[in-house]
C-alpha positions as CSV (number, residue, x, y, z in Angstrom):
1,M,-16.9,-16.2,-21.5
2,T,-14.3,-13.7,-22.7
3,V,-12.4,-12.0,-19.9
4,N,-11.1,-8.7,-21.1
5,A,-9.9,-7.3,-17.7
6,S,-6.1,-6.9,-17.8
7,A,-3.9,-8.4,-15.1
8,A,-2.3,-5.1,-14.2
9,F,-3.4,-1.5,-14.2
10,V,-2.4,0.3,-17.4
11,G,-2.0,4.1,-18.0
12,T,-2.7,7.0,-15.8
13,Y,-6.1,8.0,-14.5
14,G,-6.0,11.5,-13.0
15,P,-5.4,11.5,-9.3
16,W,-5.0,7.7,-9.4
17,A,-1.6,7.8,-11.0
18,L,-0.2,4.4,-11.6
19,V,3.2,2.9,-12.3
20,T,3.4,0.8,-15.5
21,G,6.0,-1.5,-17.0
22,P,8.3,-3.4,-14.6
23,Q,6.8,-1.6,-11.6
24,A,3.2,-2.2,-12.6
25,M,1.1,-2.4,-9.5
26,S,0.2,-5.9,-8.2
27,L,-2.8,-6.4,-6.0
28,G,-2.1,-10.1,-6.0
29,P,-2.9,-12.8,-3.5
30,S,-0.9,-13.4,-0.4
31,P,2.3,-15.4,-0.8
32,S,0.7,-18.6,0.3
33,A,-2.2,-18.4,-2.2
34,E,-2.2,-20.2,-5.6
35,S,-1.3,-18.3,-8.7
36,P,-4.2,-17.4,-11.0
37,S,-2.9,-19.8,-13.6
38,M,-2.9,-22.7,-11.1
39,A,-6.4,-21.7,-10.0
40,R,-7.6,-21.6,-13.6
41,S,-6.4,-25.1,-14.4
42,R,-7.9,-26.5,-11.2
43,D,-11.1,-24.6,-10.7
44,P,-13.0,-22.4,-13.3
45,A,-14.9,-20.8,-10.4
46,A,-11.6,-19.5,-9.0
47,S,-10.7,-18.1,-12.4
48,L,-14.0,-16.1,-12.3
49,K,-13.3,-14.9,-8.8
50,E,-9.8,-13.6,-9.9
51,A,-11.2,-12.0,-13.0
52,C,-13.8,-10.1,-10.8
53,V,-10.9,-8.8,-8.6
54,Q,-8.9,-7.7,-11.7
55,A,-11.9,-6.0,-13.3
56,A,-12.7,-4.2,-10.0
57,R,-9.2,-2.9,-9.9
58,E,-9.6,-1.5,-13.3
59,V,-12.9,0.2,-12.4
60,I,-11.2,1.8,-9.4
61,A,-8.3,3.0,-11.5
62,E,-10.6,4.5,-14.1
63,H,-13.3,6.0,-11.8
64,G,-12.0,5.9,-8.3
65,V,-13.3,3.7,-5.5
66,E,-16.6,5.6,-5.4
67,G,-17.3,4.4,-9.0
68,L,-16.9,0.7,-8.1
69,S,-20.1,-1.3,-8.6
70,M,-20.8,-5.0,-9.2
71,R,-22.6,-4.1,-12.4
72,D,-19.5,-2.4,-13.8
73,V,-17.4,-5.4,-12.9
74,A,-19.8,-7.7,-14.8
75,R,-19.8,-5.3,-17.7
76,K,-16.0,-5.3,-18.0
77,L,-16.0,-9.1,-18.0
78,D,-19.0,-9.4,-20.4
79,I,-20.8,-11.7,-18.0
80,S,-24.3,-11.6,-16.4
81,H,-24.8,-9.0,-13.7
82,Q,-25.4,-11.7,-11.2
83,A,-22.3,-13.7,-11.9
84,P,-19.9,-11.7,-9.5
85,Y,-22.3,-12.4,-6.7
86,R,-21.4,-16.1,-6.8
87,H,-18.1,-15.1,-5.1
88,F,-18.8,-11.8,-3.4
89,E,-21.9,-11.1,-1.4
90,S,-21.8,-7.4,-2.2
91,R,-19.7,-4.6,-3.6
92,D,-18.2,-4.1,-0.1
93,H,-17.1,-7.7,0.1
94,L,-15.3,-7.3,-3.2
95,L,-13.7,-4.0,-2.0
96,A,-12.6,-5.7,1.2
97,E,-10.9,-8.5,-0.7
98,I,-8.9,-5.9,-2.8
99,M,-7.9,-4.0,0.3
100,R,-6.9,-7.2,2.1
101,R,-4.6,-7.9,-0.8
102,C,-3.2,-4.4,-0.6
103,F,-2.3,-4.9,3.1
104,A,-0.8,-8.3,2.5
105,D,1.4,-6.9,-0.3
106,F,2.3,-4.0,1.8
107,A,3.3,-6.2,4.7
108,Q,5.4,-8.4,2.5
109,H,7.2,-5.4,1.1
110,L,8.0,-4.2,4.6
111,D,9.2,-7.7,5.6
112,D,11.4,-8.1,2.6
113,R,13.5,-5.1,3.6
114,P,17.3,-5.6,3.9
115,R,18.4,-6.8,7.4
116,T,21.7,-5.8,9.0
117,G,21.4,-7.1,12.5
118,S,21.3,-3.5,13.9
119,P,17.9,-2.7,15.3
120,A,18.2,1.0,14.5
121,A,19.4,0.3,10.9
122,D,16.6,-2.2,10.4
123,L,14.1,0.2,11.6
124,E,15.4,2.8,9.2
125,A,15.2,0.3,6.4
126,M,11.6,-0.3,7.2
127,G,11.0,3.4,6.9
128,H,12.5,3.5,3.5
129,A,10.5,0.5,2.5
130,Y,7.3,2.2,3.7
131,L,7.9,5.4,1.7
132,G,9.1,3.4,-1.3
133,Y,5.9,1.4,-1.4
134,A,3.7,4.5,-1.1
135,R,5.7,6.1,-4.0
136,Q,5.7,3.1,-6.2
137,K,2.1,2.0,-5.6
138,P,0.0,5.1,-4.9
139,L,-3.3,3.6,-5.7
140,E,-2.8,0.6,-3.3
141,Y,-1.6,3.0,-0.7
142,R,-4.6,5.2,-1.0
143,L,-6.9,2.2,-0.9
144,M,-5.4,1.1,2.4
145,F,-5.2,4.5,4.2
146,G,-7.5,6.8,2.3
147,T,-10.6,4.7,1.8
148,P,-13.4,4.1,4.3
149,W,-13.4,0.5,5.3
150,P,-16.3,-1.8,4.7
151,E,-17.9,-2.9,8.0
152,P,-14.8,-4.5,9.8
153,A,-16.9,-7.1,11.7
154,Q,-17.9,-8.6,8.3
155,H,-14.3,-8.8,7.0
156,P,-12.0,-10.2,9.7
157,A,-9.3,-11.1,7.1
158,L,-9.0,-7.5,6.1
159,V,-8.5,-6.5,9.8
160,Q,-6.0,-9.3,10.3
161,H,-3.8,-8.3,7.4
162,A,-3.9,-4.6,8.3
163,V,-2.9,-5.2,11.9
164,H,-0.2,-7.6,10.8
165,A,1.4,-4.7,8.7
166,F,1.4,-2.5,11.8
167,N,2.8,-5.3,14.0
168,L,5.9,-5.6,11.8
169,L,6.8,-2.1,13.1
170,R,5.5,-2.6,16.6
171,D,7.3,-6.0,17.1
172,S,10.6,-4.4,15.9
173,L,10.3,-1.8,18.6
174,R,9.3,-4.3,21.2
175,A,12.3,-6.3,20.4
176,M,14.4,-3.2,21.1
177,H,12.7,-2.3,24.3
178,G,12.0,-5.7,25.9
179,H,8.7,-7.3,26.8
180,R,7.9,-5.7,30.1
181,P,4.4,-4.1,30.2
182,E,5.8,-0.6,30.4
183,A,8.1,-1.3,27.5
184,H,5.1,-2.4,25.4
185,A,3.5,0.9,26.1
186,Q,6.6,2.7,25.0
187,A,6.9,0.6,21.8
188,D,3.2,1.3,21.0
189,R,3.7,5.1,21.4
190,E,6.8,5.1,19.3
191,A,5.1,2.9,16.6
192,M,2.3,5.4,16.4
193,F,4.8,8.3,16.2
194,I,6.7,6.6,13.4
195,W,3.6,5.4,11.5
196,S,1.8,8.8,11.6
197,T,5.0,10.7,10.5
198,L,5.6,8.3,7.6
199,H,2.0,8.5,6.6
200,G,2.0,12.3,6.6
201,M,5.2,12.3,4.5
202,A,3.8,9.8,2.0
203,S,0.5,11.6,1.7
204,I,1.8,15.1,1.3
205,T,4.4,14.1,-1.3
206,Q,1.7,12.6,-3.4
207,A,-0.6,15.7,-3.1
208,D,-0.9,18.2,-6.0
209,V,0.2,21.0,-3.7
210,M,3.8,19.7,-3.7
211,Q,4.1,21.0,-7.3
212,H,3.6,24.5,-6.0
213,L,5.6,24.7,-2.8
214,N,8.7,26.1,-4.5
215,L,11.1,24.1,-2.2
216,A,14.8,24.9,-2.3
217,P,16.9,22.8,-4.7
218,G,17.5,19.3,-3.5
219,V,15.0,19.5,-0.6
220,E,12.4,17.3,-2.1
221,R,14.9,14.7,-3.2
222,G,16.4,14.4,0.3
223,L,13.1,14.4,2.2
224,P,13.0,10.6,2.9
225,A,16.5,10.5,4.4
226,D,15.9,13.7,6.3
227,M,12.6,12.6,7.7
228,L,13.9,9.3,8.9
229,A,16.9,11.0,10.5
230,R,14.5,13.3,12.4
231,I,12.4,10.3,13.5
232,G,15.6,8.8,14.8
233,L,16.2,12.0,16.9
234,G,12.7,11.8,18.2
235,L,13.4,8.2,19.4
236,G,16.6,9.4,21.1
237,Q,19.1,8.0,18.5
238,P,22.4,9.8,18.0
239,E,22.1,12.8,15.7
240,R,23.4,12.6,12.2
241,A,24.1,15.3,9.7
242,P,21.1,15.9,7.4
243,P,21.7,15.0,3.7
244,A,23.2,17.7,1.6
245,A,20.8,19.6,-0.5
246,T,22.3,19.2,-4.0
247,P,20.6,20.9,-6.9
248,A,18.6,18.4,-8.8
249,K,15.6,18.5,-11.1
250,S,12.6,17.0,-9.4
251,Q,11.8,13.5,-10.5
252,R,8.1,14.0,-9.9
253,K,6.0,13.7,-13.0
254,P,3.2,16.2,-13.5
255,R,-0.3,14.8,-12.9
256,R,-2.5,14.4,-15.8
């Protein structure tokens, strides 16, 4: 069997713009899982499972999630059309595994943020990590938050990893407010406020319309810091001066 699916997305596919080179997107396993090379040496079946995941990623990059099918995965791997079913009951099971890995990678990225010991500063660092992940890995981000989930009841691992990513934010807020029932409710409200604001920011800055808004010089470049400062105000933190709008050429690359 010749596996021709690459280990990372390559190139740019329309609205599914990808980062290549050192920042190539990684829909890899959770940190506790074996590496693909270890799995290959120990279990050929595990190698086929990983190859199916990689091929599915390429299909999504080329044709969007709507174009994902088990038949196309088998075709990319030059294997029988029934072979992927040895590891995934259906196309939705394969998609759920990819999305689970997205959430695991996302949560790890949030958890790896710099820590200062200051709850407010750590919360701001999480916000920067959130926006940075969405900017660096747009396909993974869209898969997590812009793709209808397969039936959740059939994929508890997907639900578990998605909730864990949210709990990193919620637990930080609960640590700030205490663990009384009323404090939990406040932390939940603030977590939803922060999450929805960051999601809106991440989504609109990836949208094609951003190229046509004709924002004042320096505004787009300073949006992350400005947005996080306004979130801080919404949470009752001391006001800070907004970042200066210095003229700068936009770093956004035109979509192809």
